[in-house]
ZATIDREN-886623 format. One line per field, with one value per residue (C-alpha): x negated, y negated, z. Coordinates in pm, 1 decimal, decimal comma. Example, Ala and Ser with C-alpha at 12.3 -4.5 7.8 and 13.67 -1.06 7.14 Angstrom:
residues 2
u = (-1230,0	-1367,0)
v = (450,0	106,0)
w = (780,0	714,0)
This chain:
residues 136
u = (0,0	-148,4	-76,5	-53,8	-324,3	-209,6	-341,0	-331,9	-698,0	-638,4	-494,7	-796,9	-1042,2	-861,6	-844,6	-1216,7	-1294,9	-1077,8	-1196,5	-1555,0	-1498,0	-1464,0	-1772,2	-1976,5	-1879,0	-1933,6	-2270,2	-2385,3	-2282,1	-2433,3	-2756,0	-2814,8	-2735,4	-2977,6	-3248,9	-3197,9	-3183,5	-3539,4	-3657,1	-3466,4	-3411,9	-3125,6	-2893,2	-2927,1	-2873,4	-2544,5	-2437,7	-2516,0	-2319,1	-2009,1	-2063,4	-2035,9	-1748,9	-1478,1	-1527,0	-1574,6	-1246,4	-1066,7	-1200,8	-1130,1	-770,3	-723,6	-869,4	-649,7	-336,0	-430,2	-510,8	-192,7	21,7	-137,4	-87,2	263,0	420,8	205,2	471,0	426,6	45,5	21,4	277,0	113,1	-229,1	-76,5	67,0	-271,5	-432,5	-186,4	-262,2	-634,6	-573,2	-450,0	-698,8	-1026,8	-987,1	-871,2	-1160,2	-1417,0	-1268,5	-1266,8	-1629,5	-1747,1	-1524,1	-1473,8	-1796,1	-2001,0	-2196,3	-2433,0	-2270,4	-2562,4	-2650,0	-2287,6	-2143,0	-2439,8	-2405,6	-2026,7	-2054,8	-2308,2	-2109,2	-1783,5	-1922,4	-2104,0	-1830,5	-1557,4	-1774,6	-1804,8	-1430,4	-1364,1	-1577,7	-1391,9	-1054,0	-1156,0	-1241,1	-914,0	-697,6	-893,8	-825,1	-461,1)
v = (0,0	-333,4	-609,4	-962,8	-1191,1	-1425,5	-1729,0	-1781,1	-1775,0	-2014,0	-2267,1	-2225,7	-2272,2	-2583,2	-2731,6	-2675,7	-2830,0	-3134,5	-3195,7	-3240,4	-3604,8	-3729,4	-3550,1	-3662,9	-4026,3	-4005,3	-3833,2	-4096,7	-4376,4	-4222,4	-4114,8	-4458,8	-4626,9	-4392,7	-4472,4	-4846,6	-4811,0	-4682,3	-5001,6	-5269,7	-5377,9	-5239,7	-5539,8	-5530,1	-5154,1	-5203,5	-5470,2	-5236,1	-4959,4	-5174,7	-5295,8	-4931,2	-4819,0	-5046,8	-4950,0	-4583,9	-4581,6	-4743,8	-4509,2	-4208,1	-4314,9	-4399,3	-4066,9	-3865,4	-4050,9	-4025,7	-3657,9	-3573,0	-3777,3	-3629,9	-3273,6	-3311,8	-3605,2	-3691,3	-3924,7	-4144,6	-4156,3	-4497,2	-4662,6	-4517,3	-4638,4	-4981,0	-4982,5	-4874,6	-5164,4	-5406,0	-5264,1	-5306,7	-5673,3	-5704,5	-5465,3	-5601,3	-5968,8	-5857,3	-5614,7	-5874,0	-6136,0	-5892,1	-5795,3	-6153,9	-6317,1	-6043,7	-5844,8	-6153,5	-5975,3	-6193,0	-6276,4	-6214,3	-5852,9	-5754,8	-5909,8	-5795,9	-5434,7	-5451,3	-5567,3	-5300,6	-5020,8	-5151,0	-5137,4	-4805,9	-4618,1	-4739,0	-4634,0	-4286,8	-4275,6	-4376,5	-4085,6	-3843,0	-3982,4	-3946,8	-3583,9	-3528,0	-3688,0	-3519,6	-3171,9	-3175,6)
w = (0,0	-110,4	135,5	6,8	141,3	413,6	221,4	-152,8	-261,6	-551,6	-307,4	-79,0	-367,1	-496,0	-146,6	-89,0	-425,6	-365,3	-9,7	-127,5	-211,2	145,9	283,7	-18,2	27,6	404,1	361,7	112,4	348,4	661,1	487,7	337,8	668,8	850,1	596,6	640,1	1019,9	1023,8	854,6	1046,8	1405,6	1617,3	1569,1	1190,7	1197,4	1383,4	1134,2	844,6	1018,1	1049,3	692,7	586,0	810,7	668,3	303,1	399,8	592,6	299,9	30,8	252,1	306,3	-61,1	-170,2	64,4	-50,9	-419,3	-397,2	-208,7	-446,1	-756,0	-635,1	-491,4	-675,5	-978,5	-1115,8	-806,6	-810,7	-974,7	-747,1	-434,8	-546,8	-609,4	-257,0	-119,4	-305,4	-144,2	201,4	139,5	54,2	412,6	574,7	440,6	540,9	886,1	918,4	813,7	1046,4	1337,5	1280,5	1255,0	1517,1	1774,9	1751,6	1660,9	1389,2	1191,2	856,9	620,8	713,0	769,8	453,8	247,4	359,6	335,3	-25,3	-116,5	44,2	-100,2	-454,0	-419,6	-232,9	-467,6	-761,1	-608,9	-547,6	-909,2	-1028,8	-803,0	-914,4	-1278,8	-1212,9	-1024,6	-1292,2	-1570,2	-1431,6	-1533,6)
């Protein structure tokens, strides 16, 4: 008697494949921050860390929403990404203001790292989204 597997192996393989985006983006951010941290003082290292965390949180959230929408409701993918864009228009100014006004981070290292991570992480996300949308 052949018992059916408890979990569909195709589903497991697809999930593993799709979940690679977040660890890759996180690893790139953390590795580059660690490399920079060796070269700069502690305060600048902290400012670079917070410059990375905001964009990393945003691309992670966007990726998870985009992936879920594409797999479960592909017809709504564009509208959900549009809504995510609108939310980021609110999130990023608030995040930057909080970092500068509440944590008193120095503007130059924080904004410089934020800009660099924003560009590089969104570029990575675009490549992953292209691969996701190109699969179907």
